VEXZAPA-714149 format. One record per atom (N, C-alpha, C): atom name; y, x, z. Coordinates in steps of 0.1 Angstrom, whole numbers. Atoms other than C-alpha are relative to their C-alpha. Example, Ala and Ser with C-alpha at 12.3 -4.5 7.8 and 13.67 -1.06 7.14 Angstrom:
<atoms>
atom:north:east:up
N:-12:9:0
CA:-45:123:78
C:12:9:0
N:-11:-9:0
CA:-11:137:71
C:11:-8:8
</atoms>
This chain:
<atoms>
atom:north:east:up
N:-11:7:7
CA:875:1089:1044
C:2:-9:15
N:0:5:-14
CA:893:1067:1071
C:1:-17:-10
N:7:9:-4
CA:886:1035:1077
C:17:-10:3
N:-10:7:-1
CA:913:1009:1072
C:0:-16:6
N:5:13:-7
CA:917:976:1094
C:15:-6:0
N:-11:4:0
CA:949:953:1091
C:10:-1:13
N:-8:-5:-15
CA:980:958:1118
C:2:-13:-1
N:-4:9:-5
CA:989:932:1140
C:8:-10:-11
N:-5:3:5
CA:997:901:1120
C:9:-14:0
N:-10:7:-5
CA:1014:878:1141
C:13:3:9
N:-9:-6:-5
CA:1049:886:1151
C:7:-12:11
N:-5:11:-13
CA:1058:854:1177
C:-7:4:14
N:3:-3:-16
CA:1034:869:1205
C:-5:19:1
N:7:-8:-7
CA:1030:895:1223
C:-15:5:1
N:11:1:-1
CA:998:916:1223
C:-3:10:14
N:2:-16:-6
CA:977:940:1244
C:-14:5:-7
N:4:-11:3
CA:958:968:1227
C:-14:-11:-6
N:17:11:3
CA:927:941:1210
C:-6:12:-7
N:12:-8:10
CA:897:961:1191
C:-3:-6:-6
N:9:11:18
CA:891:943:1156
C:-12:4:-3
N:6:-10:4
CA:864:950:1143
C:-8:-16:-9
N:4:11:8
CA:851:928:1110
C:-13:5:-10
N:13:-3:6
CA:816:931:1091
C:2:-7:-9
N:3:10:7
CA:809:921:1059
C:-14:5:-6
N:17:-3:6
CA:772:919:1041
C:1:-1:-12
N:-9:0:16
CA:776:928:1006
C:-16:2:-8
N:17:-3:9
CA:740:933:979
C:2:8:-10
N:4:-11:13
CA:728:965:961
C:-7:-6:-11
N:1:12:11
CA:728:947:927
C:-11:5:-8
N:15:-3:3
CA:696:971:920
C:-10:4:13
N:12:0:-7
CA:674:966:950
C:5:-16:9
N:-10:6:-6
CA:679:936:974
C:-4:4:14
N:-10:1:-16
CA:683:954:1007
C:13:-4:0
N:-19:4:-7
CA:713:942:1023
C:5:7:9
N:1:-13:-5
CA:730:968:1030
C:12:-9:7
N:-10:1:-10
CA:756:961:1063
C:10:8:-1
N:-14:-16:2
CA:789:980:1058
C:10:-10:13
N:-11:9:-7
CA:813:977:1089
C:15:9:-3
N:-15:-4:-4
CA:851:982:1091
C:4:-2:8
N:-4:7:-13
CA:864:984:1124
C:9:10:-1
N:-5:-12:-6
CA:891:1006:1140
C:3:-2:13
N:-12:6:-11
CA:907:1005:1168
C:14:-2:5
N:-21:7:-2
CA:941:989:1175
C:0:6:16
N:-8:-4:-8
CA:945:1004:1209
C:13:5:1
N:-12:-4:-4
CA:980:1008:1217
C:5:9:16
N:-1:-10:-16
CA:994:1030:1244
C:11:-11:8
N:4:14:-11
CA:1000:1006:1277
C:17:-2:-4
N:-15:0:-5
CA:1037:1014:1274
C:7:-11:-14
N:-2:7:12
CA:1038:997:1238
C:-6:-13:-3
N:10:11:7
CA:1013:973:1238
C:4:-13:6
N:-7:14:-2
CA:1035:948:1258
C:14:-6:-14
N:-7:-2:11
CA:1060:950:1231
C:0:-22:-11
N:-3:12:4
CA:1073:910:1221
C:-1:4:-14
N:-6:-6:18
CA:1073:912:1181
C:14:-8:-1
N:-16:10:-1
CA:1097:882:1184
C:12:4:4
N:-4:-8:-4
CA:1116:903:1202
C:6:4:-2
N:-1:-10:12
CA:1114:930:1179
C:11:-6:-14
N:-7:3:6
CA:1128:911:1153
C:11:-9:-2
N:-16:0:-10
CA:1157:897:1176
C:9:10:-2
N:-4:-13:-2
CA:1164:931:1182
C:9:3:-17
N:-1:-6:13
CA:1164:938:1144
C:12:-13:-8
N:-8:10:8
CA:1183:905:1133
C:10:-6:10
N:-6:7:-10
CA:1206:899:1160
C:17:0:-7
N:-12:-5:9
CA:1235:915:1136
C:1:-11:-12
N:1:-2:8
CA:1224:896:1106
C:5:-15:-1
N:-6:16:1
CA:1240:858:1091
C:-16:-4:3
N:9:8:-1
CA:1214:833:1102
C:-7:-4:-7
N:6:4:10
CA:1205:826:1067
C:-14:5:-7
N:6:-3:10
CA:1173:827:1050
C:-12:9:11
N:5:-6:-10
CA:1156:840:1088
C:-19:2:-5
N:18:-2:7
CA:1114:833:1080
C:-5:13:-12
N:3:-6:10
CA:1119:851:1049
C:1:18:1
N:-6:-8:-3
CA:1138:876:1065
C:-12:8:7
N:7:-7:-15
CA:1111:880:1093
C:-12:4:-11
N:12:-2:14
CA:1081:881:1063
C:1:12:-4
N:-1:-15:5
CA:1096:912:1046
C:0:10:11
N:-3:-10:-6
CA:1102:927:1077
C:-12:6:8
N:9:-4:-7
CA:1070:926:1093
C:-13:6:-14
N:12:-10:9
CA:1054:937:1057
C:1:15:3
N:-4:-15:-2
CA:1071:969:1061
C:-7:4:10
N:6:1:-11
CA:1057:966:1095
C:-14:7:3
N:8:-2:1
CA:1025:967:1089
C:-4:11:-11
N:5:-17:8
CA:1024:992:1060
C:7:12:9
N:0:-14:-8
CA:1037:1017:1082
C:-10:3:15
N:14:-3:-12
CA:1009:1006:1106
C:-12:2:-13
N:15:-3:7
CA:982:1011:1080
C:3:17:-4
N:-1:-14:6
CA:998:1043:1065
C:3:11:9
N:-2:-8:-9
CA:1000:1061:1102
C:-8:11:3
N:14:-2:-7
CA:960:1070:1103
C:-1:8:-13
N:5:-5:8
CA:965:1085:1065
C:3:12:-4
N:3:-8:2
CA:964:1117:1051
C:17:1:-5
N:-10:4:11
CA:1007:1118:1043
C:-2:7:-18
N:-3:-3:24
CA:1015:1117:1003
C:13:8:0
N:-11:-7:2
CA:1038:1147:997
C:-9:8:-11
N:-6:-9:17
CA:1046:1162:958
C:7:0:-5
N:-6:-6:6
CA:1065:1189:947
C:-2:6:-9
N:7:-7:11
CA:1054:1204:919
C:14:7:-3
N:-11:-9:-1
CA:1074:1233:909
C:8:1:-13
N:2:-2:7
CA:1089:1226:884
C:15:-12:3
N:-3:1:-5
CA:1114:1203:899
C:10:5:12
N:-10:-10:-7
CA:1125:1225:924
C:14:5:-11
N:-4:-6:8
CA:1137:1246:895
C:12:-12:-8
N:-12:16:5
CA:1154:1206:877
C:8:-2:7
N:-11:-2:-7
CA:1173:1201:907
C:8:14:-1
N:-14:-11:3
CA:1190:1234:900
C:7:-3:-2
N:-13:-1:14
CA:1202:1234:867
C:8:-15:-5
N:-4:11:0
CA:1209:1197:870
C:12:-2:7
N:-11:1:-7
CA:1234:1202:899
C:13:10:-11
N:-7:-3:8
CA:1250:1225:874
C:4:-10:-13
N:-1:7:9
CA:1247:1202:843
C:12:-13:5
N:-11:16:-3
CA:1263:1166:861
C:10:8:3
N:-16:-6:1
CA:1297:1190:863
C:4:-2:-12
N:-6:7:18
CA:1296:1180:823
C:1:-6:-4
N:3:15:8
CA:1288:1147:824
C:10:-7:3
N:-4:6:5
CA:1310:1123:817
C:-2:-15:13
N:4:12:-8
CA:1290:1093:835
C:-17:3:3
N:17:-5:-8
CA:1257:1096:856
C:-8:-11:-6
N:7:17:-2
CA:1228:1065:846
C:-11:11:8
N:18:-2:-10
CA:1201:1065:878
C:-12:-15:-4
N:12:10:8
CA:1170:1051:865
C:-6:-3:13
N:7:5:-10
CA:1151:1029:895
C:-7:-7:-6
N:12:15:3
CA:1117:1009:897
C:9:-4:4
N:-6:12:-6
CA:1131:973:898
C:-12:-2:15
N:11:9:-6
CA:1096:970:920
C:7:5:17
N:-6:-8:-15
CA:1114:994:946
C:13:6:0
N:-12:-6:2
CA:1144:1000:940
C:11:9:15
N:-12:-8:-10
CA:1159:1014:975
C:-8:11:1
N:6:-8:1
CA:1126:1038:973
C:1:12:-4
N:0:-9:15
CA:1132:1052:939
C:14:5:1
N:-16:-1:0
CA:1170:1060:952
C:1:13:11
N:2:-14:-6
CA:1172:1099:960
C:10:-1:10
N:-6:1:-9
CA:1185:1105:993
C:14:12:2
N:-6:-6:-3
CA:1206:1134:983
C:9:-3:-10
N:-4:-2:15
CA:1217:1120:948
C:22:-3:1
N:-9:-3:-4
CA:1248:1107:964
C:18:14:8
N:-4:-14:1
CA:1260:1138:973
C:3:9:-10
N:2:-10:15
CA:1253:1158:937
C:15:-8:-5
N:-7:6:6
CA:1274:1128:924
C:16:1:3
N:-12:-4:-1
CA:1306:1132:941
C:6:-19:-5
N:-10:4:5
CA:1334:1109:925
C:-8:-7:-12
N:4:5:12
CA:1315:1103:893
C:-5:-13:-5
N:-9:19:7
CA:1316:1070:873
C:-20:3:-3
N:16:3:-3
CA:1274:1057:880
C:-2:-11:-8
N:8:8:5
CA:1255:1036:863
C:-12:-8:5
N:12:3:-5
CA:1222:1018:877
C:-6:-4:-1
N:5:7:8
CA:1200:1010:858
C:-19:-2:8
N:13:7:-5
CA:1166:987:873
C:-10:0:-9
N:10:6:9
CA:1137:991:849
C:-12:-6:4
N:17:12:1
CA:1105:971:843
C:5:-12:10
N:-3:16:-10
CA:1127:939:853
C:-12:-7:-9
N:11:9:-3
CA:1098:925:835
C:-16:0:12
N:13:-2:-13
CA:1076:932:865
C:9:-9:13
N:-5:8:-15
CA:1096:911:892
C:5:-16:-3
N:-3:11:4
CA:1106:877:894
C:14:-2:-5
N:-16:1:0
CA:1140:860:886
C:8:-3:9
N:-2:7:-17
CA:1147:851:920
C:0:16:0
N:-5:-13:-9
CA:1147:891:932
C:7:8:-14
N:-8:-2:11
CA:1164:896:899
C:16:1:4
N:-9:4:-5
CA:1189:879:907
C:6:9:16
N:-1:-5:-11
CA:1187:890:945
C:11:17:-3
N:-6:-15:4
CA:1189:930:935
C:16:-2:-13
N:-19:-9:11
CA:1220:924:909
C:13:-8:9
N:-17:10:-12
CA:1245:899:941
C:-3:14:9
N:-3:-16:-12
CA:1234:932:964
C:9:11:-10
N:-9:-20:10
CA:1244:962:939
C:14:-7:-3
N:-15:2:0
CA:1272:941:928
C:7:-2:11
N:-4:-8:-14
CA:1283:938:965
C:8:10:2
N:0:-12:-10
CA:1282:971:972
C:11:3:-17
N:-10:-1:13
CA:1304:976:937
C:-7:7:-9
N:7:-10:12
CA:1277:993:915
C:-5:-8:-9
N:2:9:11
CA:1274:982:880
C:-15:3:-3
N:17:-1:1
CA:1239:978:874
C:-7:-7:-9
N:9:0:13
CA:1216:974:843
C:-13:-6:-2
N:21:5:2
CA:1178:955:838
C:3:6:-9
N:5:4:10
CA:1162:967:814
C:-18:4:0
N:11:-2:3
CA:1127:974:799
C:0:14:-10
N:-3:-15:10
CA:1124:1011:782
C:-12:-4:-4
N:11:10:9
CA:1092:994:770
C:3:-5:-12
N:-1:4:5
CA:1109:972:751
C:13:-1:-8
N:-9:-3:5
CA:1137:981:746
C:13:-7:4
N:-12:9:-1
CA:1157:952:763
C:11:9:11
N:-7:-8:-9
CA:1188:964:782
C:9:15:-8
N:-8:-15:7
CA:1195:996:763
C:9:-1:-7
N:-8:0:1
CA:1217:986:743
C:15:-7:3
N:-9:-7:-8
CA:1241:976:768
C:5:9:9
N:-2:-18:-8
CA:1241:1005:787
C:8:6:-9
N:-10:-8:7
CA:1252:1022:761
C:17:-4:-2
N:-7:7:-3
CA:1278:1000:758
C:10:6:14
N:-4:-3:-11
CA:1285:1002:793
C:4:16:-1
N:-2:-9:-1
CA:1282:1040:791
C:15:4:-7
N:-17:-2:12
CA:1314:1042:763
C:9:-3:7
N:-13:5:-3
CA:1334:1020:781
C:3:8:14
N:-6:-11:-16
CA:1334:1038:816
C:6:14:0
N:0:-16:-3
CA:1338:1072:802
C:15:-4:-13
N:-11:0:13
CA:1368:1063:772
C:7:4:3
N:-15:-8:2
CA:1397:1076:787
C:2:14:4
N:4:-15:-4
CA:1377:1109:790
C:9:3:-16
N:-2:-6:10
CA:1392:1113:752
C:15:-6:0
N:-13:4:0
CA:1427:1094:762
C:4:15:7
N:-6:-14:-11
CA:1431:1130:784
C:4:8:-10
N:3:-6:10
CA:1420:1146:756
C:12:6:-3
N:-7:3:12
CA:1445:1134:731
C:14:4:8
N:-7:-6:-8
CA:1471:1141:754
C:2:10:4
N:-2:-18:4
CA:1465:1175:759
C:-1:12:-10
N:8:-6:12
CA:1460:1184:725
C:-9:0:-6
N:21:-1:4
CA:1421:1183:724
C:0:-10:-9
N:7:15:5
CA:1403:1168:700
C:-10:-10:6
N:12:8:-6
CA:1380:1138:708
C:-12:7:-2
N:14:2:3
CA:1343:1143:718
C:-7:-7:0
N:9:13:-4
CA:1311:1126:728
C:5:-5:15
N:3:4:-18
CA:1311:1106:762
C:-15:10:5
N:19:-7:-2
CA:1279:1125:781
C:-3:-7:8
N:3:12:-8
CA:1263:1110:798
C:-17:5:6
N:11:1:-10
CA:1231:1119:827
C:-6:-9:-1
N:10:7:1
CA:1201:1104:828
C:-10:5:13
N:5:-6:-6
CA:1186:1109:861
C:-11:-10:9
N:9:6:-5
CA:1159:1094:886
C:-14:5:6
N:13:-11:-9
CA:1125:1101:907
C:-10:-7:-15
N:9:-2:13
CA:1095:1104:881
C:-4:-13:-4
N:9:13:4
CA:1075:1079:860
C:12:-14:3
N:-7:12:-4
CA:1106:1053:866
C:5:-3:-18
N:-3:5:9
CA:1114:1052:826
C:12:3:-10
N:-11:-8:5
CA:1139:1077:819
C:0:6:-16
N:2:-7:16
CA:1128:1092:784
C:-4:-11:-11
N:5:12:8
CA:1115:1057:772
C:12:-8:-2
N:-12:8:3
CA:1152:1042:777
C:5:7:-13
N:-6:-8:6
CA:1164:1072:761
C:-6:-1:-18
N:9:2:16
CA:1137:1065:729
C:8:-12:-9
N:-3:12:5
CA:1148:1032:728
C:15:-4:-4
N:-16:-6:3
CA:1187:1040:729
C:-1:6:-18
N:-2:-9:6
CA:1179:1065:702
C:-6:-10:-13
N:9:6:10
CA:1152:1040:678
C:-5:15:-6
N:10:-11:6
CA:1129:1071:677
C:-1:3:13
N:4:-12:-12
CA:1109:1094:698
C:3:11:1
N:-8:-12:0
CA:1130:1120:706
C:-1:10:17
N:8:-5:-21
CA:1116:1127:746
C:-11:-4:5
N:12:-4:-6
CA:1083:1130:755
C:-1:-9:11
N:0:10:-12
CA:1074:1101:770
C:-15:-8:3
N:10:4:-3
CA:1040:1085:789
C:-2:-5:15
N:2:6:-16
CA:1032:1063:822
C:-2:10:11
N:9:-7:-5
CA:1024:1086:840
C:10:15:13
N:-15:-5:-8
CA:1049:1113:866
C:-3:15:-4
N:3:-16:3
CA:1054:1150:854
C:1:3:-17
N:3:-2:14
CA:1054:1144:820
C:14:8:-14
N:-13:-8:4
CA:1093:1155:812
C:1:17:10
N:-4:-11:-8
CA:1097:1191:819
C:8:8:6
N:-10:-7:6
CA:1128:1207:807
C:16:-13:-3
N:-12:8:3
CA:1167:1195:808
C:-2:-2:-18
N:-1:-3:18
CA:1172:1184:766
C:8:-12:3
N:-9:8:3
CA:1206:1169:756
C:-4:-2:-10
N:2:9:15
CA:1205:1141:723
C:11:-3:-3
N:-14:2:5
CA:1233:1130:705
C:-11:-14:-5
N:-5:12:6
CA:1238:1089:699
C:10:-4:-4
N:-19:6:10
CA:1260:1083:672
C:5:14:-1
N:-10:-5:1
CA:1290:1099:670
C:9:3:15
N:-7:1:-9
CA:1303:1093:705
C:-8:-8:13
N:7:5:-16
CA:1276:1089:733
C:-13:16:-2
N:14:-9:-2
CA:1250:1123:742
C:-3:-2:13
N:11:5:-11
CA:1225:1115:763
C:-6:14:3
N:10:-12:-5
CA:1205:1143:789
C:-14:-9:3
N:17:10:-6
CA:1167:1131:797
C:1:18:8
N:-1:-11:-13
CA:1161:1153:829
C:-17:-7:5
N:13:0:-3
CA:1126:1153:844
C:2:-10:16
N:0:0:-10
CA:1118:1137:874
C:5:3:17
N:-6:-6:-14
CA:1133:1146:911
C:-5:-6:13
N:2:8:-12
CA:1122:1137:941
C:4:11:14
N:2:-7:-9
CA:1128:1147:978
C:-9:15:2
N:8:-9:-3
CA:1117:1181:988
C:-13:0:10
N:13:10:-11
CA:1093:1163:1020
C:5:-14:0
N:-1:14:-4
CA:1090:1127:1018
C:-2:-4:12
N:4:11:-17
CA:1094:1114:1056
C:-4:-12:1
N:7:15:5
CA:1091:1079:1050
C:-10:-2:-8
N:19:0:3
CA:1050:1076:1046
C:6:-12:-6
N:0:20:8
CA:1062:1035:1037
C:4:5:-13
N:0:-3:10
CA:1079:1048:1010
C:-8:6:-7
N:13:-7:12
CA:1053:1072:995
C:-10:-6:0
N:10:9:8
CA:1029:1047:995
C:1:-5:-10
N:-11:6:15
CA:1054:1024:973
C:-3:5:-12
N:-5:-4:12
CA:1058:1049:952
C:-14:6:-6
N:10:-2:1
CA:1022:1058:950
C:-8:-12:-5
N:-2:12:7
CA:1014:1022:946
C:2:-1:-16
N:-4:0:9
CA:1036:1023:920
C:4:1:-16
N:4:-10:13
CA:1029:1051:900
C:12:10:-2
N:-14:-10:3
CA:1062:1071:909
C:-5:13:3
N:2:-11:-8
CA:1044:1100:926
C:-11:4:-9
N:15:-1:5
CA:1018:1119:912
C:-10:3:4
N:16:3:-11
CA:977:1111:919
C:-4:11:6
N:3:-7:-10
CA:974:1145:934
C:1:-2:13
N:-7:3:-9
CA:997:1134:959
C:-6:-14:13
N:4:11:-6
CA:972:1108:975
C:-12:-5:-1
N:12:8:3
CA:940:1094:976
C:1:-12:-2
N:-6:11:3
CA:936:1066:960
C:-9:-15:1
N:11:9:-7
CA:907:1046:975
C:10:-5:11
N:-11:0:-15
CA:934:1046:1010
C:16:-11:-6
N:-12:9:-1
CA:964:1035:991
C:-5:-16:-11
N:1:16:5
CA:946:1009:970
C:-7:-12:7
N:1:6:-5
CA:928:1000:1000
C:14:-13:10
N:-9:2:-3
CA:965:990:1012
C:8:-14:-6
N:-3:5:12
CA:973:977:982
C:-1:-18:0
N:9:18:0
CA:948:948:988
C:5:-6:16
N:-7:11:-9
CA:960:938:1022
C:11:-4:-1
N:-17:9:6
CA:996:939:1010
C:-3:-14:-7
N:0:4:8
CA:986:922:983
C:-3:-21:10
N:6:6:-7
CA:966:897:1004
C:14:-11:11
N:-12:11:-7
CA:995:884:1024
C:11:-3:-2
N:-10:0:4
CA:1022:883:1000
C:-5:-9:-4
N:1:16:2
CA:1028:845:994
C:-6:-6:-13
N:6:1:11
CA:1024:849:956
C:-8:2:-7
N:10:-5:3
CA:998:866:955
C:-11:-12:11
N:0:1:-11
CA:976:862:985
C:-22:-5:-5
N:12:-2:0
CA:935:859:988
C:-5:-13:-15
N:4:10:9
CA:932:830:962
C:4:10:-18
N:-3:-3:9
CA:947:851:935
C:-8:15:-3
N:9:-15:4
CA:924:884:942
C:-11:-10:-3
N:20:9:0
CA:890:859:941
C:7:-7:-18
N:-3:8:13
CA:906:844:905
C:-6:10:-11
N:-1:-18:7
CA:910:887:897
C:-15:-2:-4
N:10:-7:-3
CA:877:899:907
C:-14:-10:2
N:9:11:-1
CA:852:866:918
C:-11:11:15
N:3:-11:-8
CA:849:888:950
C:8:-7:12
N:-15:-2:-4
CA:863:870:980
C:2:13:14
N:-6:-16:-10
CA:883:895:1009
C:-1:-11:14
N:2:2:-13
CA:871:888:1040
C:1:9:12
N:-8:-13:-10
CA:884:899:1069
C:19:3:-3
N:-12:-13:9
CA:915:914:1048
C:1:15:-1
N:8:-16:-9
CA:900:945:1056
C:-4:7:-15
N:-2:1:14
CA:911:963:1021
C:-10:15:-4
N:18:-10:1
CA:876:990:1025
C:-4:-4:-4
N:15:10:4
CA:856:962:1027
C:2:0:-16
N:-5:3:15
CA:873:951:996
C:-8:9:-12
N:-2:-13:10
CA:875:983:976
C:-19:4:-2
N:12:-6:4
CA:834:992:982
C:-8:-19:-5
N:5:14:9
CA:826:950:971
C:2:0:-11
N:-1:-1:13
CA:843:954:945
C:-8:15:-12
N:10:-15:-2
CA:823:992:940
C:-10:-2:-9
N:19:4:1
CA:789:977:943
C:-1:-6:-15
N:0:10:6
CA:799:949:919
C:4:5:-15
N:-7:-6:14
CA:814:966:888
C:-4:17:-7
N:1:-15:10
CA:808:1003:890
C:-4:7:12
N:4:-5:-8
CA:777:1010:906
C:2:8:17
N:-1:-4:-5
CA:791:1017:935
C:14:13:4
N:-10:-7:5
CA:817:1041:926
C:17:-1:5
N:-12:9:-7
CA:849:1032:955
C:9:8:-10
N:-9:-8:13
CA:870:1060:931
C:8:-13:-12
N:-14:5:11
CA:873:1037:902
C:-1:-12:4
N:-5:11:-7
CA:871:1006:921
C:16:0:3
N:-8:1:-4
CA:899:1014:935
C:18:-1:-11
N:-7:-3:15
CA:918:1030:901
C:-5:-12:-12
N:-4:16:2
CA:910:994:892
C:13:-11:3
N:-10:15:-6
CA:928:973:910
C:16:9:4
N:-15:-12:4
CA:960:1002:912
C:4:-1:-14
N:-4:1:16
CA:959:995:875
C:0:-7:2
N:-3:17:1
CA:955:958:874
C:13:-4:10
N:-11:6:-6
CA:990:956:900
C:12:12:-10
N:-7:-4:9
CA:1004:983:874
C:5:-10:-11
N:1:3:10
CA:998:965:848
C:8:-20:0
N:-7:9:-2
CA:1013:933:860
C:-17:-14:6
N:13:13:-8
CA:976:910:870
C:-1:-7:3
N:-5:10:-13
CA:987:897:899
C:13:-8:3
N:-12:9:-3
CA:1019:881:888
C:13:13:-3
N:-9:-4:-2
CA:1055:893:891
C:2:5:14
N:-1:-5:-18
CA:1055:918:927
C:10:7:-1
N:-12:-8:-1
CA:1085:931:940
C:-3:5:12
N:4:-12:-20
CA:1077:958:973
C:8:-4:9
N:-10:-5:-15
CA:1112:955:987
C:9:-11:-6
N:-17:16:1
CA:1141:924:989
C:7:13:3
N:-11:-2:-4
CA:1173:937:995
C:5:2:14
N:-10:-2:-17
CA:1189:953:1030
C:8:-17:-4
N:-6:10:-11
CA:1201:922:1051
C:12:2:3
N:-10:-4:-3
CA:1234:923:1054
C:13:-6:12
</atoms>
C-alpha cells in the first residue's frame, strides 16, 4: 500500500527537497501494547524543480486574470496542485466497462434523432463530469446543462456556477434527482427550446410529434433518477452506484415530450488523474477502478485543507485527531478504534460520510477564472 504524505502546503516560498516524516502513536483496543506506526514519504524533488518559487508559479497562472479574489483563487489552485502531488504515486484510476463502448456507438446514432440534449453533471465536480468529446458529438444541437445534487453544495457555489455558465451562454438547471427539485423546470425548458420543431413540421404539412430529449452524462450523476422524478413513477432502474443503467431506453413524458435514458459514458482513458480521484471520491466511477484506502486518505488530507471543514470537523465526526495531516495514519487510527484494524472498512466509512454530506455542503471545484 502506498503511503501518502501531504504535499508542500505553503505556496509563498521556494523549498529545496525536504524529507518529511510523521509519527503517530495509537493503541490496540485489545491489548496494552503500544503500536508505533510511521507514515513517511520522501518529498525529494529533482533539483531542477526544487527551486521553483510557488508564489511566482501562481503569478504566472493568474497573470491574465482579473485582480479580484486572489487569495481564494490561489487557495483552490493550490488544492488542485496538492491533489496532483498526492495522486502521482498511486495506481492510475481507469474504468471502461464493455457496455460503455457499445453505448457510445449507439448514442452517436440516437443523437441525430434528438431535438434537445440534456447533459447531467455532478454539481460538486461540474468540470470533471464533462465528457471531453460531448461538444463534438452534439455539434449545433440545443443543449440544457443540469447540475444534479444541488443539495450537496453551498448557495455561494451554486450562484458562482450559475453565473459562470450563464456567461458562457449555457442554459443551466440545478436539480436534486432524489427529491425532484428542478425536474418540472427542466421539462418546461426542454419543450420551449424545441417549440420550433413542430412549427417546421406544420409548414411542411406534417403532423406534430413529441419533442425528443436525450439525457446523457457520466455514470451515477443521477440521470435515471431525474427521469423517474419527471415521470413521477419508476420506469428507469436507478441506484446510488455507477453502471446500473446498461441500455438506451426511450420513455414518454405526457403527450409532448419523449426522453432517452442512457448509460453513463466515460472517456476510454482518463489522462487527468486529479479528475479521476475526484470521480472516485464522489462515487462517479466504478469502485473496482481504485483503491478505497488510498482515495479515502487523499480525501482526509483534502478535507483538512478546506476552510469549511478543517481538523475541527474531522474530530467532531470521529473523535480522532488528525495529527500531521497524513490521511493514511488517520485511517489506521479510525480502523483500530471502530473496525478492529480493518483499514478498508474505515476508508469506506469516510468515503460514505462525504457522499452523504456528513461534512457539510462541499464542492470540490470552483468555476474557472476568466
